FIDO-466398 format. One record per residue: residue in one letter; x, y, z of N, C-alpha, C, O in turn. Coordinates in pm, whole numbers, plus 50000, padded with zeros to 5 digits. Example, Ala and Ser with C-alpha at 12.3 -4.5 7.8 and 13.67 -1.06 7.14 Angstrom:
<recs>
A513194943150780512304955050780513204967050780514244966850846 S512854977550708513674989450714512905000350787513415011450804 
</recs>
This chain:
<recs>
M972145464606334970995456606290971475443106238972425442406159 S970825432606281971245419306238970915416906092970055423506034 K971605407306032971375403505894970915389005887971255380805972 L970145386005783969715372305763970855364305703971565369005613 S971015352505752972055343805697971605338605561970425339105526 D972565333605485972235327905354971285316105370970425313905285 A971425308605479970555297005500969115301305523968185295105470 V968915311905603967555316905628966965322505500965805319805468 K967755330505427967255336205301966915325405200965935326605127 A967705314805196967435303905103966135296905138965375293105049 L965865295205268964605288805309963405297605274962385292705226 I963545310705299962435319905270962115319705121960945319905083 N963135319205037962945320404892962945307104820963025306704697 A962865296104895962845282904831961655281604737960555285904770 S961865275804622960795274904522959605267104573958465270204537 Y959825256904656958705248904706957815256704801956695252404830 A958295268304852957485276804940956715287504862955965295304921 S956895287804730956175297304643956195311504700955145316804735 P957375317604711957475330504779957055342504695956885353504748 G956895340604564956645352004476955265352204417954375344704457 Y955085361104319953805362504250953465350104168954345342304131 T952185348504142951745339004040951925345703904951415356703883 R952625339303814952845345103682951645342803592950975332403600 S951375352503508950285351303413950805345103283951985341903272 S949905343603187950275337503059949295342002952948285348402981 A949615338302828948705341502718947355334702738946325340002697 G947365323002801946115316002827945205323702920943975322702910 V945795331303011944995339503103944285350403026943095352803049 L944975357002934944345367502855943195361802773942155368102760 T943385350002716942315343502640941105341002728939965343402687 A941345336102850940245333302942939545346102984938315346502992 L940305356703010939705369503048938885375202934937795380602956 T939395374102812938665379202696937355371702677936325377702648 R937405358802695936185350602685935205354402795933995355102771 F935705356802914934845360703026934165374102998932965375603021 A934935383802948934375397002917933325396002806932295402702812 S933585387502706932635385702596931345379202644930255383202606 D931495368902729930315362102784929515371502873928285371202874 A930235380002948929545389803032928715399302946927575402502980 A929285403802835928555412702747927305405902690926255412102679 D927435393102656926285385702605925185384702710923995384402677 K925585384102837924615383102947924175396802997923445397803096 K924605407402928924295421202967924875424803104924295432703178 V926005418903136926745422203258927805432503220928665429703137 G927745444203280928595455203239930035453903283930395445003360 L930865463003230932305462703256932655463503404933505455803448 P932055472403483932455472903625932275459603697933075456203784 A931235452003661930985439203729932035428903691932605422403779 W932295427103561933255416603523934685420603559935505412003588 V934985433503556936325438003600936485435403750937545431103794 T935435438203828935495435803972935705421104003936575417704084 L934935412403940935055398003965936445392803928937085385904007 S936905396203808938185390803761939355396703838940355389903861 T939245409303879940305415403960940405408704096941505405904143 A939265406004160939285399604291939865385504283940595381404373 V939545378204177940145365004157941655366304142942405358804205 S942105375604059943535377304031944295381404157945395376504182 A943715390504236944375394904359944465383504459945475382004527 T943405375504469943415364204562944475354004523945105347804608 L944665352304392945665342904342947055349204333947995342904284 N947195361604382948505368204388949085370204248950275368004226 C948245374304154948665375404014948455389703962947465392303894 P949365398903992949215412603945949285413803792948705423003735 E950005404603728950065405103581948675403303521948365409603419 A947855394903581946475393303532945685406203554944825409703473 M945955413203664945275426003689945635436003580944785443803537 T946885435903535947295444803427946615440803297946205449403219 Q946475427803272945765423103153944305427403158943735431203055 I943695426903275942315431603290942215446403257941285450603189 F943185454203303943205468603275943225471203125942415479103076 H944115464803053944215467202908942975461902836942515468002739 L942455450702881941245445302820940065454702841939285457102749 A939935460002962938845469402990938955481802902937945486902854 N940175486602880940355498402795939915495802652939465504902582 S940045483302607939675479902469938185477602454937685476402342 K937455476902566936045473702561935125485902576933915484302587 S935685497702575934855509702587933925511002469934335509302354 T932675513902497931645515302392930945528802408931085535302511 P930185533102305929455545802317928525546302437928295557002493 T927975534602477927055534302591927785531802722927195533202830 E929045528102716929825525302836931245530502814932195522802803 S931355543702809932635550102782933375552602912932875559503001 R934575546902922935395548203041936825551303000937285546602896 T937505559103080938895562403053939805552003117939395545103210 P941055550903069942005542003134942205545203282942395536103363 V942165557903317942335561603458941175556203541941385551003650 Q939965557303491938805551903564938925536803583938605531603690 N939395529803480939545515403492940635511703592940475502303670 A941725519203591942805516603688942335519503830942665512203923 E941565530303847941045533703980940115522704031940165519104149 L939275517303942938365506503982939155494204026938855488204129 I940145490503947940925478503978941645480004112941655470604192 R942225491504137942965492704264942015494204383942385490304495 E940805499604364939835500104473939355486104508939175482704625 V939135477804405938795463804430939935456904504939695449604600 G941165459304459942315453304525942425457304671942825449304755 L942055469704701942075474204839941035466904922941315462505033 K939815465604868938755458904943939025444004961938445437705049 C939895438404878940265424304895940945421805030940975410505077 I941475432305092942105430905223941155424205322941575415905403 S939885427805317938915422605414938695407605400938205401205493 F939055402005286938815387705263940115379705247940155367905279 N941175386305197942435379305172943535382805270944555375905276 G943355393505347944435398305432945255409105361945075411605242 I946135415305435946875426905385947985423605286948105430505185 P948825413305308950025411605225949765410805075950465417204997 R948775402905033948545401604890948085414704827948425417604712 S947315422604900946905435504845948085445004836948205452504738 I948965444904936950175453304929950985449804804951355458704726 N951245437004786952125432804677951485434404539952125439404447 T950215430304526949585431004395949285445404354949435449004237 L948855453704449948585467704414949865475004377949865483204285 G950965472104446952225478404412952715474304274953155482804196 A952625461404245953045456704113952115461804004952575465203895 F950825462504033949865467603934950175482103899950215485703781 R950395490404000950705504403971951985505603890952085513803799 G952975497403923954235497903851954105493803705954975497003624 S953035486603671952845481903533952075491903447951995490203325 L951505502203508950645511403435951455521103350952575524603386 P950885525603237951535536303160951735548403250950915551103337 S952815555703229953165566803319952085577403324951855583303430 D951395580003209950375590403211949165586203293948515594703354 V948865573203297947755568203380948155568303527947405573003612 A949345563203556949805562603695949855576503757949485578303873 S950315586303681950435599903735949095606803754948995616703826 A948045601503688946715607603698945855601103806944745605803832 L946335590503870945555584003975945415593204096946305601004127 S944295592104163944055600404281945095597604389945465586104411 T945545608004455946495606604566945895611304698946595612904797 T944575613404697943885618404817943255606904894942395600004841 P943665604505019943025593905098941555597005122941165608705133 T940735586605129939295588605150938785581905277937605582705309 R939685575305351939235567705467939895572005597939885564505695 E940445583805601941065588705723939995590905829938995597705804 L940205585305947939245586906056939595599206140940755601606172 T938575606706176938735618406262937675617906372936745609906366 S937835626406471936825626906577935475631206523934435628006580 D935485638606412934225643406354933515632506275932295631406282 N934265624506198933585614806111933475600806171932805592306113 L934115598406285934095584906342932685579706370932395568306334 P931805587506431930455582206457929705578306330929025568006327 V929815586506225929065583606103929685571906028928965564205964 R931015570306036931645559005969931265545906040931055535605975 K931185546306173930725534406245929285531206207928915519506194 Q928495541406189927105539506147927045533506007926235524605980 D927915538305917927965533005780928295518005782927685510105710 G929255514305865929655500305871928565491305923928345480405870 L927865495706026926775487806081925635486605980924995476205970 A925395497305904924335496905803924685486905692923815479705645 L925955486505651926365477005549926255462705603925765453805533 W926705460605725926585447405788925115443005790924795431705751 D924235451905835922815448705843922235445405705921375436705692 S922725452405602922245450005466922645436205417921845429205355 V923895432305444924405419305396923765407805472923425397605413 Y923615409305604923185398105689921765399805741921405393905842 L920955407805673919595410505717918845397605752918825388105674 G918245397405870917545385805920918355378106023917805370806105 F919685380006018920575373006111921615382506170922535378206240 E921465395606140922545405006167922975405706313924175405606341 R922045406506406922415407506548922785393706605923695392506687 K922075383506562922365369906607923795366106569924505359806648 L924225369906448925565366506402926625374106481927675368506513 L926365386806511927325394406594927485387906731928605387006783 D926395383406789926465376706920927275363806910928065360707000 K927085356406802927825343906783929315346606766930145339406822 L929655356906689931065360506670931715364406803932865361006830 A930965371606885931495376107014931775364307108932635365407196 Q931065353307090931345341407171932705335507136933385329907222 S933095336707008934415331806967935515340507025936535335507072 H935305353607020936235363307081935475376607091934885380906992 P935465383007206934655395207222935045406407127934225415007096 D936295406407081936735416906989936555413106843936805421406755 L936125400806813935965396906673934915405306601935215410706495 P933695406806654932735415606585933155430206588932835437706495 V933855434406693934325448206700935275451106585935145461406518 H936225442106562937185444306454936535443106317936815451106228 I935675433206300935005431506171934195444006135934265448806022 L933445449106231932605460806203933445473506184933265480706087 N934355476106279935075488806276936265488806181936565498906117 G936945477406172938115477006087937825474105942938605477805855 H936695467605915936405463505777935115469805723935155477405626 Y933995466605784932735471705728932635486905737932125493205645 S933125492805844933015507405860934005514905773933635524105700 N935275510905780936305519505720936895514205592937755520805532 L936455502505547936985497505420935875493405324935855498005209 L934955485005368933965479605276932815489205247932275488905136 S932425497605341931375507405312931935518605226933135521205226 N931065525205153931505536005064932155547205143931575552205239 P933365551505104933965563105171933155575605143932625577305033 R933065584105240932325596605224933095606305134934325606905139 G932365613705052932965624304973933565620004842934205628104775 V933385607304800933895602704671932725602104575931735595304601 S932835609204463931705610604371931835602304245930995603304156 A932865593904236933065585704116931825577104089931105574104184 P931535573003963932345575203845932255589403791931285596703815 G933285593003717933335606303657934325615303726934965623603662 G934455613803859935375622003935936625614203972936825603003925 P937465620104056938675613104098938355601304189937315601004255 G939255591704190939045580004274938045570504213937725571604094 A937545561204291936575551404244935725547004362936185547104476 T934505543104333933655537204437933315522904396932955520304281 V933435514004491932995500204473931845498604572932045495604689 G930635500804522929475502004608928935488804659929625478604659 R927695489204703927075477904772927115465104689927505454604739 V926725465904562926665454004477928075449004442928365437104455 L928935458004398930285453904360931055448504480931885439504465 T930795453804599931455448504719931045434104744931885426004784 S929775430704721929365416704732930085408004630930435396604659 L930295413404509931025405704407932485403604448933035392904424 V933095413704508934465412104560934505400704661935375391904654 A933575400804754933535390604859933375376704800934115367504836 I932415375104711932155361904652933375356904575933755345204589 A933985365604494935115361504412936315357704498936955347404473 C936625365804598937765362704686937545349604760938435341004763 L936375348004818936125336404904936015323504822936505313104865 R935385324204707935305312404620936695308404573937015296504566 T937525318204541938865315504492939735309204599940555300504570 Q939575313604724940365308104834940115293204852941045285504873 T938865289204845938345276004883938395274405035939125281605104 G937625265005085937635262005228936755270805314936705269105435 V936045280305252935205289505329933795289905271933225300605248 G933235278105248931905277205190930825284805264929995291205199 P930805284505398929765292005468929795306905438928745313405430 Q930985312405421931095326705389930665329605245930095340105218 V930945320205153930455321905016928925322305017928325330704950 V928315313205092926855313005103926345326405156925395332005101 S926975331505261926535344105321926565355605221925645363705217 H927615356105141927735367505050926935365704921926605375504856 I926625353304884925645351204776924295356704821923625363904746 F923895353304944922655358904997922765374105011921795381304988 G923945378905049924135393405059923915400404928923325411204924 L924395394404818924165400104685922675400304654922165410304603 R921995389504682920555389104655919805399504737918895406004687 K920195401104864919505410504951919695424904906918845433404932 A920805427704837921025441404787919905445804696919535457504693 Y919345436204621918245439504530916885437004593915945444504570 E916775426404672915485423304734915035434404829913845436804844 N915985441004893915645451104994915925465404949915795474705029 G916295467104823916445480504767917765487504795917925499204758 D918715480704860919975487404892920805490504768921605499904768 A920625482704662921355485204538920955498504475921715504404399 Q919755503204508919275516004454919295527204558918695537704537 A919965524904669919975535004775920715547604731921465547304634 E920495558404802921155571004771922675569204776923215563404869 G923335574304672924785573404664925295561104591926475560204560 E924405551604562924795539704488924675542004338923725548404292 H925635537004261925585537804116925045524804059925395514004107 P924175525603958923625513203900924735504203848925715509003790 V924585491203869925545481303819924865473303710923945465603737 E925295475203586924665468303474924835453103491925945448203505 G923735446103489923755431703505923725427103649923655415103676 G923765436403742923805432803883922565425303928922665415504002 A921395429903884920155423403924920115409003875919625400103945 W920625406603753920655392903701921665384403778921385372703806 L922825390003812923815382503889923255378104025923725368304082 A922265385304075921655382004204920575371304192919945367704292 T920335366104070919355355504051920035341804056921265340804062 E919235331404055919765317704054920705315603936921825310703953 D920265319203816921105317503697922365326003705923445321603666 G922215338203755923375347003767924385341803869925595342703847 N923885336403981924775330504081925605319204021926815318504042 I924945310503947925635299203886926685304103786927805299203783 W926305313803706927225319203604928465325103669929575322303624 L928295333103772929475339603829930365329503902931585330503895 L929775319803972930585309804040931355301103941932535298203962 E930695297003834931375288703733932485296403664933525290603633 N932295309203641933335317003574934495320303668935635321103624 I934205322003795935295323403893936145310703890937375311503889 D935505299003890936235286303888937105285203762938235280403769 R936585289503649937365288703525938595297603531939675293503489 L938435309603584939575318603595940605313103692941805314003666 V940145307503803941075301503899941885290403833943095289403852 N941215282203754941885271003689942965275803592944055270103586 V942655286403517943615291203416944755298803483945915296203453 I944435308103573945485315903638946355306903725947565308903734 G945745297003788946485287703872947195276903794947765267803855 G947155277403662947845267603580947325253503597948065243803582 G946025252303628945425239303644945675232903779945215221803805 E946405240003866946715234603999945775239904106945985237304225 G944755247404066943805252604162944285265304229945145272404176 T943725268004345944005280504414945445281104463946045270804494 T945985293104470947315295304529947185301904665948195305704725 F945935303504715945765311304837946425304504957947145310905032 A946195291804974946805284505085946975269805047946385261105111 P947765266804943947865253004897948795244304979948865232104959 G949505250505071950505242905148951835242805077951915246304959 L952875238905148954205238205088954255226904987953815215805016 R954775229804870954915219504769956085210304802957035214404868 P956015198004757957085188504789958435193504737958505200004632 K959465190604808960815193504761961185183204655961145171204679 L961525188104539961865179004429963375178004415963865170804328 
</recs>
């Protein structure tokens, strides 16, 4: 097997290419704490603000911020919203998994691995180890149906027209989006009963929040941000947020309003600014100048 030369390794790991994680700081924890407090004032529950902040952190390649979110969430348990550390860790890693559909695979691989490595041993050992998305000949038809139903819910009014437009770009583009993402990743996996049980579910509303946070954080994809803002609104306008198998999201209905949209977008921007050290997004900033 061949080996990489020192010259190749030096180029891969050059500081101007930003090859590693985004480091967190005390300022990030302050910003997260302020975000959680503001969410509580707006009656936005823990699952919603944890989902938003986790998706921002994963997009910015900052697993340390995900760990800070975990500890902050554990400190925010109340009599009316009692959650265990394991439940919070399960939620964060399920959000991180769904980020694949918007950020690609590498950042989810790296941030989820680092996040798990940062967890207390008793929490890490209690996380579910049972896959929930394995495809079989028996479940394939229903999973494809689940994906199409989620697509229709998000893009209602344009759902078939948009698939036709995507197919003009490449005939397999809608096939992959539906089967690889909406069916087997973004739609709720069958047989998961969380909260309360093993694993976690990031349902219809929280999935829209993942999409909005990832895409806003990336920058450059305004049309997709618009689509998923409308997707969030449609979850409530058409009753999908209350569909069978969906868990209520505290503050979700308000987030789907004009004021809620503005609040979540502005807070995503604030988190991006702090985690990015004032330099904006790290998703695709280009190679930094050699100094």
